[in-house]
KOLLODREN-497159 format. One record per residue (C-alpha): residue number from 1; residue in one letter; x, y, z. Coordinates in Angstrom, 3 decimals. Example, Ala and Ser with C-alpha at 12.3 -4.5 7.8 and 13.67 -1.06 7.14 Angstrom:
BEGIN
[1, a, [12.300, -4.500, 7.800]]
[2, s, [13.670, -1.060, 7.140]]
***
This chain:
BEGIN
[1, x, [-30.165, 146.063, 96.066]]
[2, x, [-27.983, 148.511, 94.137]]
[3, x, [-28.417, 149.276, 90.438]]
[4, x, [-25.042, 147.699, 89.834]]
[5, x, [-26.114, 144.454, 91.497]]
[6, x, [-29.341, 144.419, 89.516]]
[7, x, [-27.329, 144.811, 86.329]]
[8, x, [-24.983, 142.017, 87.424]]
[9, x, [-27.966, 139.696, 88.061]]
[10, x, [-29.392, 140.506, 84.632]]
[11, x, [-26.029, 139.889, 82.941]]
[12, x, [-25.557, 136.646, 84.887]]
[13, x, [-28.938, 135.298, 83.807]]
[14, x, [-28.442, 136.421, 80.225]]
[15, x, [-25.042, 134.711, 80.094]]
[16, x, [-26.710, 131.489, 81.352]]
[17, x, [-29.388, 131.799, 78.661]]
[18, x, [-26.819, 132.364, 75.925]]
[19, x, [-24.702, 129.447, 77.109]]
[20, x, [-27.572, 126.955, 77.452]]
[21, x, [-29.956, 127.622, 74.636]]
[22, x, [-27.656, 126.157, 71.970]]
[23, x, [-29.406, 126.066, 68.624]]
[24, x, [-32.781, 126.994, 70.149]]
[25, x, [-34.232, 130.322, 69.036]]
[26, x, [-34.000, 133.128, 71.588]]
[27, x, [-37.793, 133.514, 71.744]]
[28, x, [-38.273, 129.746, 72.333]]
[29, x, [-35.718, 129.551, 75.123]]
[30, x, [-37.136, 132.785, 76.643]]
[31, x, [-40.300, 131.019, 77.753]]
[32, x, [-38.389, 128.351, 79.708]]
[33, x, [-35.959, 130.776, 81.298]]
[34, x, [-38.581, 133.311, 82.348]]
[35, x, [-40.983, 130.626, 83.634]]
[36, x, [-38.316, 129.170, 85.939]]
[37, x, [-37.417, 132.628, 87.184]]
[38, x, [-41.092, 133.179, 87.868]]
[39, x, [-41.400, 129.840, 89.707]]
[40, x, [-38.501, 130.955, 91.908]]
[41, x, [-40.387, 134.138, 92.765]]
[42, x, [-43.713, 132.333, 93.446]]
[43, x, [-41.913, 129.836, 95.679]]
[44, x, [-40.073, 132.465, 97.717]]
[45, x, [-43.248, 134.473, 98.132]]
[46, x, [-45.231, 131.385, 99.115]]
[47, x, [-42.623, 130.153, 101.658]]
[48, x, [-42.428, 133.613, 103.262]]
[49, x, [-46.243, 133.683, 103.644]]
[50, x, [-46.217, 130.106, 104.982]]
[51, x, [-43.625, 131.009, 107.589]]
[52, x, [-45.799, 133.904, 108.711]]
[53, x, [-48.938, 131.719, 108.782]]
[54, x, [-47.369, 128.843, 110.721]]
[55, x, [-45.374, 131.044, 113.107]]
[56, x, [-43.412, 129.014, 115.678]]
[57, x, [-44.658, 125.784, 114.091]]
[58, x, [-42.646, 126.506, 110.921]]
[59, x, [-39.738, 123.999, 110.930]]
[60, x, [-36.129, 125.098, 110.752]]
[61, x, [-34.250, 124.899, 107.503]]
[62, x, [-32.821, 121.443, 106.848]]
[63, x, [-30.108, 120.419, 104.381]]
[64, x, [-32.216, 117.393, 103.452]]
[65, x, [-35.628, 118.980, 102.897]]
[66, x, [-37.464, 122.341, 102.766]]
[67, x, [-39.316, 123.459, 105.943]]
[68, x, [-42.721, 122.948, 104.245]]
[69, x, [-41.786, 119.372, 103.216]]
[70, x, [-41.021, 118.634, 106.887]]
[71, x, [-44.206, 120.335, 108.090]]
[72, x, [-46.409, 118.383, 105.615]]
[73, x, [-44.941, 115.084, 106.835]]
[74, x, [-45.403, 116.039, 110.500]]
[75, x, [-48.971, 117.420, 110.065]]
[76, x, [-50.815, 115.390, 107.368]]
[77, x, [-54.256, 116.128, 108.870]]
[78, x, [-53.721, 119.909, 108.877]]
[79, x, [-52.523, 120.385, 105.281]]
[80, x, [-55.967, 120.918, 103.766]]
[81, x, [-56.828, 123.727, 106.229]]
[82, x, [-53.385, 125.218, 105.741]]
[83, x, [-53.808, 125.288, 101.947]]
[84, x, [-57.236, 126.822, 102.329]]
[85, x, [-55.682, 129.650, 104.373]]
[86, x, [-52.899, 130.100, 101.757]]
[87, x, [-55.434, 130.383, 98.925]]
[88, x, [-57.166, 133.067, 100.909]]
[89, x, [-53.980, 134.994, 101.666]]
[90, x, [-51.697, 134.601, 98.625]]
[91, x, [-54.352, 133.254, 96.221]]
[92, x, [-52.354, 130.201, 95.143]]
[93, x, [-50.861, 126.969, 96.516]]
[94, x, [-47.574, 125.256, 95.753]]
[95, x, [-47.028, 121.744, 97.031]]
[96, x, [-43.682, 121.209, 98.798]]
[97, x, [-42.352, 118.969, 96.008]]
[98, x, [-43.072, 121.738, 93.496]]
[99, x, [-41.266, 124.536, 95.334]]
[100, x, [-38.194, 125.974, 93.689]]
[101, x, [-35.994, 124.700, 96.550]]
[102, x, [-37.203, 121.147, 95.884]]
[103, x, [-37.050, 121.462, 92.093]]
[104, x, [-33.562, 122.930, 92.085]]
[105, x, [-32.341, 120.150, 94.446]]
[106, x, [-33.789, 117.522, 92.091]]
[107, x, [-32.042, 119.253, 89.204]]
[108, x, [-28.732, 119.324, 91.045]]
[109, x, [-28.975, 115.586, 91.661]]
[110, x, [-30.144, 115.047, 88.042]]
[111, x, [-33.212, 113.125, 89.213]]
[112, x, [-35.083, 111.416, 86.373]]
[113, x, [-38.537, 112.478, 87.594]]
[114, x, [-37.767, 116.245, 87.434]]
[115, x, [-39.666, 116.769, 84.188]]
[116, x, [-42.848, 115.110, 85.406]]
[117, x, [-42.584, 116.921, 88.758]]
[118, x, [-42.344, 120.256, 86.950]]
[119, x, [-45.317, 119.493, 84.722]]
[120, x, [-47.393, 118.507, 87.757]]
[121, x, [-46.300, 121.608, 89.624]]
[122, x, [-47.206, 123.973, 86.828]]
[123, x, [-50.628, 122.362, 86.332]]
[124, x, [-51.332, 122.437, 90.050]]
[125, x, [-50.636, 126.169, 90.354]]
[126, x, [-52.844, 126.817, 87.308]]
[127, x, [-55.776, 124.649, 88.325]]
[128, x, [-55.839, 124.774, 92.118]]
[129, x, [-55.338, 128.533, 92.598]]
[130, x, [-57.965, 130.839, 93.940]]
[131, x, [-57.679, 133.597, 91.333]]
[132, x, [-58.093, 133.547, 87.545]]
[133, x, [-54.710, 135.341, 87.239]]
[134, x, [-53.044, 131.937, 87.577]]
[135, x, [-55.267, 129.929, 85.250]]
[136, x, [-53.399, 128.745, 82.135]]
[137, x, [-50.339, 130.667, 83.251]]
[138, x, [-47.893, 127.987, 82.090]]
[139, x, [-50.006, 126.675, 79.213]]
[140, x, [-47.428, 127.539, 76.566]]
[141, x, [-44.468, 125.990, 78.365]]
[142, x, [-43.986, 122.735, 76.433]]
[143, x, [-41.695, 120.562, 78.581]]
[144, x, [-42.163, 117.718, 76.058]]
[145, x, [-40.780, 119.753, 73.156]]
[146, x, [-38.096, 118.128, 71.011]]
[147, x, [-36.277, 121.440, 71.157]]
[148, x, [-35.240, 120.375, 74.674]]
[149, x, [-34.227, 116.883, 73.556]]
[150, x, [-35.204, 113.929, 71.356]]
[151, x, [-36.525, 111.786, 74.218]]
[152, x, [-37.653, 112.058, 77.833]]
[153, x, [-34.145, 111.382, 79.242]]
[154, x, [-32.517, 114.086, 77.097]]
[155, x, [-35.216, 116.595, 77.923]]
[156, x, [-35.014, 115.814, 81.633]]
[157, x, [-31.246, 116.199, 81.600]]
[158, x, [-31.449, 119.516, 79.723]]
[159, x, [-33.949, 120.848, 82.282]]
[160, x, [-31.675, 119.709, 85.119]]
[161, x, [-28.822, 121.680, 83.582]]
[162, x, [-30.873, 124.819, 82.958]]
[163, x, [-32.416, 124.887, 86.460]]
[164, x, [-29.105, 124.118, 88.201]]
[165, x, [-27.357, 126.967, 86.356]]
[166, x, [-30.170, 129.402, 87.178]]
[167, x, [-30.123, 128.342, 90.853]]
[168, x, [-26.365, 128.828, 91.043]]
[169, x, [-26.511, 132.124, 89.124]]
[170, x, [-29.087, 133.815, 91.380]]
[171, x, [-28.002, 132.296, 94.726]]
[172, x, [-25.872, 135.282, 95.706]]
[173, x, [-28.486, 137.862, 94.793]]
[174, x, [-31.549, 139.129, 96.672]]
[175, x, [-34.811, 137.642, 95.344]]
[176, x, [-37.335, 140.253, 96.380]]
[177, x, [-39.958, 141.274, 93.835]]
[178, x, [-38.163, 144.488, 92.819]]
[179, x, [-34.915, 142.659, 92.144]]
[180, x, [-36.376, 139.680, 90.272]]
[181, x, [-38.824, 141.997, 88.493]]
[182, x, [-35.964, 144.153, 87.191]]
[183, x, [-34.024, 141.031, 86.150]]
[184, x, [-37.136, 139.757, 84.390]]
[185, x, [-37.522, 143.062, 82.477]]
[186, x, [-33.832, 143.036, 81.577]]
[187, x, [-34.126, 139.490, 80.164]]
[188, x, [-37.262, 140.366, 78.187]]
[189, x, [-35.312, 143.226, 76.586]]
[190, x, [-32.319, 140.977, 75.807]]
[191, x, [-34.506, 138.232, 74.358]]
[192, x, [-36.318, 140.876, 72.304]]
[193, x, [-32.978, 141.968, 70.858]]
[194, x, [-32.240, 138.333, 69.932]]
[195, x, [-35.711, 137.826, 68.398]]
[196, x, [-35.429, 140.581, 65.798]]
[197, x, [-38.741, 141.272, 64.068]]
[198, x, [-40.675, 138.992, 66.405]]
[199, x, [-39.844, 141.305, 69.265]]
[200, x, [-42.447, 143.782, 68.027]]
[201, x, [-45.041, 141.338, 69.322]]
[202, x, [-44.135, 141.739, 72.937]]
[203, x, [-41.697, 144.490, 73.791]]
[204, x, [-41.611, 148.299, 73.803]]
[205, x, [-38.080, 149.601, 74.409]]
[206, x, [-37.824, 151.124, 77.892]]
[207, x, [-36.728, 154.521, 76.611]]
[208, x, [-39.937, 154.928, 74.539]]
[209, x, [-42.037, 153.369, 77.283]]
[210, x, [-40.704, 156.029, 79.676]]
[211, x, [-41.798, 158.866, 77.369]]
[212, x, [-45.369, 157.547, 77.089]]
[213, x, [-45.680, 156.799, 80.822]]
[214, x, [-44.311, 160.190, 81.903]]
[215, x, [-46.720, 161.974, 79.573]]
[216, x, [-49.878, 160.125, 80.647]]
[217, x, [-49.126, 160.546, 84.362]]
[218, x, [-48.921, 164.353, 84.086]]
[219, x, [-52.088, 166.316, 84.778]]
[220, x, [-54.076, 166.215, 81.541]]
[221, x, [-55.598, 169.717, 81.802]]
[222, x, [-52.529, 171.508, 83.062]]
[223, x, [-49.362, 169.384, 82.721]]
[224, x, [-47.270, 172.215, 84.203]]
[225, x, [-48.654, 171.343, 87.641]]
[226, x, [-46.823, 167.969, 87.470]]
[227, x, [-47.908, 164.405, 87.980]]
[228, x, [-51.320, 163.266, 89.114]]
[229, x, [-51.360, 161.748, 92.574]]
[230, x, [-53.356, 158.719, 91.398]]
[231, x, [-54.848, 157.147, 88.311]]
[232, x, [-57.969, 155.089, 88.969]]
[233, x, [-57.677, 152.891, 85.877]]
[234, x, [-55.025, 152.447, 83.168]]
[235, x, [-55.401, 150.552, 79.886]]
[236, x, [-52.974, 149.121, 77.337]]
[237, x, [-55.003, 147.325, 74.700]]
[238, x, [-51.910, 145.792, 72.980]]
[239, x, [-49.924, 145.198, 76.143]]
[240, x, [-47.341, 142.611, 75.013]]
[241, x, [-45.236, 141.662, 78.054]]
[242, x, [-46.848, 144.415, 80.128]]
[243, x, [-43.667, 146.526, 80.422]]
[244, x, [-45.444, 149.726, 79.336]]
[245, x, [-48.147, 149.322, 81.961]]
[246, x, [-45.510, 148.609, 84.636]]
[247, x, [-43.664, 151.740, 83.602]]
[248, x, [-46.811, 153.796, 84.167]]
[249, x, [-47.145, 152.185, 87.599]]
[250, x, [-43.477, 152.969, 88.340]]
[251, x, [-44.090, 156.661, 87.657]]
[252, x, [-46.733, 156.899, 90.397]]
[253, x, [-45.506, 154.229, 92.819]]
[254, x, [-47.108, 150.919, 93.798]]
[255, x, [-50.228, 152.606, 95.249]]
[256, x, [-50.593, 155.182, 92.461]]
[257, x, [-52.908, 153.139, 90.248]]
[258, x, [-56.264, 151.676, 91.265]]
[259, x, [-56.281, 148.898, 88.659]]
[260, x, [-54.277, 147.946, 85.596]]
[261, x, [-56.032, 146.594, 82.485]]
[262, x, [-54.257, 144.971, 79.582]]
[263, x, [-55.221, 143.051, 76.477]]
[264, x, [-53.015, 140.796, 74.340]]
[265, x, [-53.822, 138.569, 71.399]]
[266, x, [-50.762, 136.297, 71.505]]
[267, x, [-51.293, 133.567, 74.084]]
[268, x, [-47.599, 133.180, 74.976]]
[269, x, [-47.135, 136.901, 75.393]]
[270, x, [-50.372, 137.112, 77.380]]
[271, x, [-48.945, 134.634, 79.868]]
[272, x, [-45.682, 136.551, 79.902]]
[273, x, [-47.579, 139.720, 80.815]]
[274, x, [-49.393, 138.085, 83.752]]
[275, x, [-46.109, 136.652, 85.074]]
[276, x, [-44.508, 140.075, 84.701]]
[277, x, [-47.237, 141.742, 86.734]]
[278, x, [-47.040, 139.218, 89.569]]
[279, x, [-43.244, 139.244, 89.565]]
[280, x, [-43.292, 143.035, 90.043]]
[281, x, [-45.412, 142.705, 93.124]]
[282, x, [-48.711, 143.671, 91.475]]
[283, x, [-51.396, 141.750, 93.327]]
[284, x, [-53.771, 139.616, 91.256]]
[285, x, [-56.604, 141.860, 92.468]]
[286, x, [-54.800, 144.939, 91.091]]
[287, x, [-54.626, 143.905, 87.447]]
[288, x, [-56.705, 142.224, 84.773]]
[289, x, [-55.084, 140.970, 81.603]]
[290, x, [-57.367, 139.625, 78.836]]
[291, x, [-56.410, 137.286, 76.034]]
[292, x, [-58.270, 138.491, 72.966]]
[293, x, [-58.493, 140.717, 69.897]]
[294, x, [-58.812, 144.462, 70.594]]
[295, x, [-59.990, 145.247, 67.051]]
[296, x, [-62.954, 142.901, 67.508]]
[297, x, [-63.419, 144.178, 71.051]]
[298, x, [-64.097, 140.703, 72.439]]
[299, x, [-63.462, 141.620, 76.068]]
[300, x, [-66.758, 141.684, 77.969]]
[301, x, [-65.687, 144.458, 80.362]]
[302, x, [-65.146, 146.801, 77.392]]
[303, x, [-67.929, 145.622, 75.107]]
[304, x, [-70.606, 147.805, 76.680]]
[305, x, [-72.615, 149.991, 74.276]]
[306, x, [-74.523, 151.792, 77.076]]
[307, x, [-72.575, 155.052, 77.781]]
[308, x, [-73.702, 155.029, 81.422]]
[309, x, [-72.039, 151.664, 82.016]]
[310, x, [-68.952, 152.202, 79.831]]
[311, x, [-65.586, 151.555, 81.486]]
[312, x, [-63.345, 154.632, 81.172]]
[313, x, [-59.634, 155.029, 81.804]]
[314, x, [-57.616, 157.916, 83.181]]
[315, x, [-54.694, 156.878, 81.010]]
[316, x, [-54.444, 154.833, 77.834]]
[317, x, [-51.085, 153.758, 76.431]]
[318, x, [-50.322, 151.485, 73.493]]
[319, x, [-47.729, 150.280, 71.042]]
[320, x, [-49.925, 148.316, 68.623]]
[321, x, [-48.532, 146.400, 65.613]]
[322, x, [-47.679, 148.906, 62.857]]
[323, x, [-49.826, 148.987, 59.686]]
[324, x, [-51.512, 145.723, 60.657]]
[325, x, [-53.752, 144.271, 57.916]]
[326, x, [-57.299, 143.664, 59.176]]
[327, x, [-60.795, 142.849, 57.933]]
[328, x, [-63.098, 145.875, 58.418]]
[329, x, [-66.663, 144.527, 58.029]]
[330, x, [-69.990, 146.311, 57.662]]
[331, x, [-70.795, 145.307, 61.251]]
[332, x, [-67.620, 147.026, 62.470]]
[333, x, [-68.684, 150.128, 60.562]]
[334, x, [-71.629, 150.378, 63.010]]
[335, x, [-69.448, 149.620, 66.047]]
[336, x, [-69.713, 152.321, 68.695]]
[337, x, [-65.929, 152.894, 68.517]]
[338, x, [-65.845, 153.639, 64.785]]
[339, x, [-69.262, 154.785, 63.552]]
[340, x, [-68.612, 158.504, 64.058]]
[341, x, [-65.247, 158.373, 62.284]]
[342, x, [-65.349, 155.649, 59.634]]
[343, x, [-63.219, 152.558, 59.334]]
[344, x, [-59.457, 152.465, 58.928]]
[345, x, [-58.395, 150.913, 55.574]]
[346, x, [-57.821, 147.201, 55.239]]
[347, x, [-54.113, 147.725, 54.597]]
[348, x, [-53.436, 149.526, 57.890]]
[349, x, [-55.389, 149.208, 61.162]]
[350, x, [-53.407, 152.006, 62.849]]
[351, x, [-56.391, 154.313, 63.230]]
[352, x, [-58.657, 151.410, 64.238]]
[353, x, [-56.317, 150.738, 67.187]]
[354, x, [-56.226, 154.443, 68.005]]
[355, x, [-60.031, 154.817, 67.949]]
[356, x, [-60.452, 151.710, 70.073]]
[357, x, [-58.315, 153.153, 72.845]]
[358, x, [-59.663, 156.686, 72.424]]
[359, x, [-63.241, 155.497, 72.904]]
[360, x, [-62.447, 154.286, 76.411]]
[361, x, [-60.434, 157.364, 77.450]]
[362, x, [-62.015, 159.286, 80.314]]
[363, x, [-63.105, 162.876, 79.760]]
[364, x, [-60.052, 164.260, 81.540]]
[365, x, [-57.645, 161.442, 80.730]]
[366, x, [-54.592, 161.298, 78.468]]
[367, x, [-53.835, 158.816, 75.736]]
[368, x, [-50.362, 158.265, 74.199]]
[369, x, [-49.941, 155.817, 71.341]]
[370, x, [-46.953, 154.871, 69.169]]
[371, x, [-47.737, 154.717, 65.431]]
[372, x, [-45.900, 154.737, 62.077]]
[373, x, [-45.433, 158.130, 60.446]]
[374, x, [-47.929, 157.268, 57.729]]
[375, x, [-50.877, 158.082, 60.019]]
[376, x, [-49.781, 161.737, 59.876]]
[377, x, [-50.270, 162.221, 56.172]]
[378, x, [-51.976, 159.269, 54.422]]
[379, x, [-55.150, 160.177, 52.579]]
[380, x, [-58.527, 158.521, 52.028]]
[381, x, [-60.260, 157.026, 55.078]]
[382, x, [-57.332, 157.952, 57.302]]
[383, x, [-57.503, 161.588, 56.338]]
[384, x, [-61.208, 161.616, 57.204]]
[385, x, [-60.469, 160.208, 60.682]]
[386, x, [-57.580, 162.575, 61.198]]
[387, x, [-59.672, 165.575, 60.127]]
[388, x, [-62.462, 164.777, 62.621]]
[389, x, [-60.041, 164.242, 65.511]]
[390, x, [-58.391, 167.576, 64.722]]
[391, x, [-61.621, 169.527, 64.308]]
[392, x, [-62.921, 168.063, 67.554]]
[393, x, [-59.770, 169.266, 69.308]]
[394, x, [-58.666, 165.764, 70.291]]
[395, x, [-55.096, 165.693, 68.964]]
[396, x, [-52.946, 167.448, 71.511]]
[397, x, [-49.341, 166.676, 70.519]]
[398, x, [-47.420, 165.067, 67.672]]
[399, x, [-43.914, 163.768, 68.542]]
[400, x, [-41.565, 162.592, 65.798]]
[401, x, [-38.989, 160.047, 67.028]]
[402, x, [-35.675, 158.949, 65.441]]
[403, x, [-35.497, 155.938, 63.120]]
[404, x, [-34.180, 152.526, 64.225]]
[405, x, [-35.286, 152.618, 67.880]]
[406, x, [-37.231, 149.353, 67.725]]
[407, x, [-36.028, 145.761, 67.445]]
[408, x, [-38.853, 144.960, 65.037]]
[409, x, [-38.491, 147.807, 62.502]]
[410, x, [-36.038, 150.498, 61.442]]
[411, x, [-38.688, 152.969, 60.336]]
[412, x, [-39.146, 156.260, 62.218]]
[413, x, [-42.292, 156.346, 64.364]]
[414, x, [-44.336, 159.018, 66.088]]
[415, x, [-46.218, 159.396, 69.339]]
[416, x, [-49.696, 160.892, 69.209]]
[417, x, [-51.051, 162.392, 72.431]]
[418, x, [-54.862, 162.602, 72.511]]
[419, x, [-57.346, 164.115, 74.912]]
[420, x, [-61.131, 164.412, 74.922]]
[421, x, [-60.964, 167.768, 76.647]]
[422, x, [-57.870, 169.941, 76.210]]
[423, x, [-57.282, 173.611, 76.963]]
[424, x, [-54.863, 174.733, 74.197]]
[425, x, [-56.498, 175.484, 70.848]]
[426, x, [-53.374, 174.430, 68.974]]
[427, x, [-51.401, 171.271, 68.267]]
[428, x, [-47.870, 170.974, 69.629]]
[429, x, [-45.376, 169.492, 67.181]]
[430, x, [-42.090, 168.096, 68.526]]
[431, x, [-39.359, 167.068, 66.116]]
[432, x, [-37.122, 164.769, 68.174]]
[433, x, [-35.938, 162.793, 65.152]]
[434, x, [-32.410, 164.253, 65.203]]
[435, x, [-31.802, 163.903, 68.952]]
[436, x, [-30.397, 160.464, 69.757]]
[437, x, [-27.235, 158.456, 70.251]]
[438, x, [-26.180, 156.348, 67.311]]
[439, x, [-25.429, 152.722, 68.098]]
[440, x, [-24.369, 149.699, 66.068]]
[441, x, [-27.620, 147.733, 66.208]]
[442, x, [-30.077, 150.403, 67.286]]
[443, x, [-30.280, 154.081, 67.960]]
[444, x, [-30.792, 155.104, 71.579]]
[445, x, [-32.587, 157.904, 73.372]]
[446, x, [-30.496, 159.043, 76.309]]
[447, x, [-32.106, 160.451, 79.505]]
[448, x, [-31.374, 164.012, 78.267]]
[449, x, [-33.293, 163.323, 75.051]]
[450, x, [-36.271, 161.836, 76.963]]
[451, x, [-36.276, 164.740, 79.445]]
[452, x, [-36.292, 167.266, 76.594]]
[453, x, [-39.302, 165.617, 74.911]]
[454, x, [-41.313, 165.365, 78.141]]
[455, x, [-40.386, 168.861, 79.268]]
[456, x, [-41.341, 170.346, 75.890]]
[457, x, [-44.717, 168.597, 76.123]]
[458, x, [-45.286, 169.528, 79.767]]
[459, x, [-44.584, 173.277, 79.328]]
[460, x, [-45.659, 173.439, 75.680]]
[461, x, [-42.364, 175.077, 74.817]]
[462, x, [-41.430, 176.328, 71.358]]
[463, x, [-37.891, 176.001, 70.096]]
[464, x, [-36.433, 176.713, 66.663]]
[465, x, [-36.093, 173.492, 64.576]]
[466, x, [-37.434, 171.410, 67.491]]
[467, x, [-40.970, 172.355, 68.569]]
[468, x, [-43.816, 174.606, 67.550]]
[469, x, [-47.470, 175.223, 68.476]]
[470, x, [-49.674, 175.303, 65.371]]
[471, x, [-53.248, 176.588, 65.190]]
[472, x, [-55.880, 174.402, 63.557]]
[473, x, [-56.408, 177.007, 60.800]]
[474, x, [-52.852, 176.420, 59.533]]
[475, x, [-53.306, 172.657, 59.734]]
[476, x, [-56.628, 172.907, 57.817]]
[477, x, [-54.838, 175.016, 55.156]]
[478, x, [-52.437, 172.064, 54.781]]
[479, x, [-55.351, 169.663, 54.159]]
[480, x, [-55.072, 168.284, 57.708]]
[481, x, [-51.660, 166.851, 56.958]]
[482, x, [-49.700, 166.427, 60.164]]
[483, x, [-46.319, 165.701, 58.608]]
[484, x, [-43.961, 167.397, 61.055]]
[485, x, [-41.713, 168.850, 58.349]]
[486, x, [-44.627, 171.004, 57.174]]
[487, x, [-44.639, 172.904, 60.442]]
[488, x, [-41.069, 172.700, 61.740]]
[489, x, [-38.250, 173.513, 59.331]]
[490, x, [-35.234, 171.277, 59.857]]
[491, x, [-33.094, 172.877, 57.159]]
[492, x, [-30.069, 174.906, 58.259]]
[493, x, [-30.049, 178.390, 56.794]]
[494, x, [-27.056, 179.099, 54.535]]
[495, x, [-24.531, 181.438, 56.060]]
[496, x, [-24.766, 184.936, 54.529]]
[497, x, [-21.622, 186.240, 52.886]]
[498, x, [-20.587, 189.895, 53.114]]
[499, x, [-19.235, 190.442, 49.569]]
[500, x, [-17.800, 193.855, 50.390]]
[501, x, [-15.753, 192.424, 53.265]]
[502, x, [-14.556, 189.558, 51.050]]
[503, x, [-13.452, 192.072, 48.348]]
[504, x, [-11.522, 194.093, 50.953]]
[505, x, [-9.758, 190.962, 52.142]]
[506, x, [-8.791, 189.968, 48.582]]
[507, x, [-7.298, 193.425, 47.845]]
[508, x, [-5.300, 193.274, 51.091]]
[509, x, [-4.014, 189.803, 50.253]]
[510, x, [-3.000, 190.869, 46.737]]
[511, x, [-0.901, 193.737, 48.161]]
[512, x, [0.763, 191.366, 50.600]]
[513, x, [1.643, 188.987, 47.707]]
[514, x, [3.152, 191.798, 45.586]]
[515, x, [5.267, 193.104, 48.476]]
[516, x, [6.449, 189.631, 49.369]]
[517, x, [7.390, 188.901, 45.739]]
[518, x, [9.397, 192.185, 45.540]]
[519, x, [11.390, 191.239, 48.662]]
[520, x, [12.032, 187.796, 47.293]]
[521, x, [13.234, 189.160, 43.894]]
[522, x, [15.688, 191.416, 45.726]]
[523, x, [17.360, 188.336, 47.233]]
[524, x, [17.308, 186.582, 43.867]]
[525, x, [19.045, 189.596, 42.180]]
[526, x, [21.843, 189.502, 44.811]]
[527, x, [22.345, 185.820, 43.957]]
[528, x, [22.416, 186.512, 40.210]]
[529, x, [19.184, 184.646, 39.589]]
[530, x, [16.235, 185.751, 37.385]]
[531, x, [13.318, 187.452, 39.258]]
[532, x, [9.822, 185.989, 39.681]]
[533, x, [6.990, 187.709, 37.757]]
[534, x, [4.794, 190.068, 39.813]]
[535, x, [1.128, 189.136, 40.125]]
***
């Protein structure tokens, strides 16, 4: 499918969403729209696998019923064994009545039992699947919400309309995982734009996501050699909808990452992330998303104090909530993630998030995290943490980004690149804050701006007013303040004036004025008019 067609599909679906959601908030309607798109993908994937499994016994397409509906009626004694095989091969089962083809046909005919059928279908996929990736997947989709209608009939009719429009809208497009995955990502971005501040909970703009993912996939010890061939494990401990993790995967290809790990505290967004993974063709055995609190480290696979058993990641990426208020307790002060650094202040958990991810970074891995500028210069506990990270040689690069890039905030942010083992004995500062395209709602980073940032990092280039390598001694002399303006001057030097040349020009001009006045007075005299005074 061409990029143009993908864009058309995204625009088509967004137009449907805009037309149908009415007074419903964008983030409320998002969950219905994306769930139905996901059900379409699951159904197509399931039917393709069923066709392969049944071979010549797979019935031909009928205008009255789906092939699986026909097969179930013809082979009632074989359905249990068939479903057992499907759980083994695709790790989930969808009953014929719950397939998208059946659901969309019920919607088209405005059947009154559509709502109940959908509820049963969602629950069946969640509870009867083989893998935990499907458990609770639709738990936040409230088909009984009054936002859909005041009573069952109104809600059922609304669902019929939504599903029919989606079915009509995507009928002329390919529905492979790449196509639907891209459409899904596009819609997440559009819904994020419509959600304003709430978007910070689940979405990292693609342009920023690309910078982080390109950086962490380069060789950590010598980025000039290019991308790593494979990353064994990748972690995003505040993964939102999972778009950042998928961007890392995109950099290396579908077989470039051994396993993806993500953590998300918001239950709706957690489900969104799992759907996003599956929709992009990531097998349920290739990712693990946990619903929980990263600051409390309540994920069993990470909560291992024994260094020999600790899970480590070749790449860590994150866009945690900025300056999040938290409750640092005495027990957390002894936590293996924080005890050598101290706790981040109650008013801003930025460094707590950073230290959480950094603890699980492999010896030769790369971590890239988006944070507010305050982490670069705030004092107190944060200065203490910053000082230790710098003295230990863990902060590799500081990248200042333009303001107003996010849906959730207009403040300028920075990217910190950290490593446990880095070769350069300096810190690279990149001031990209003035390199962007201004837009009405948000500023944008164009491909040329992204390429310049990544290339400057990769080759550790220095450029006047843009980038500079700074030794730790100079940073220490500045009290470990990492404010970029301390190391890269953004002021434009005043143009020097050659006073002697200016004086010569003035004398020349005065002579020209006198001569011109004399010629003019000569004409005035011939006309009998009084002369003009000479300068």
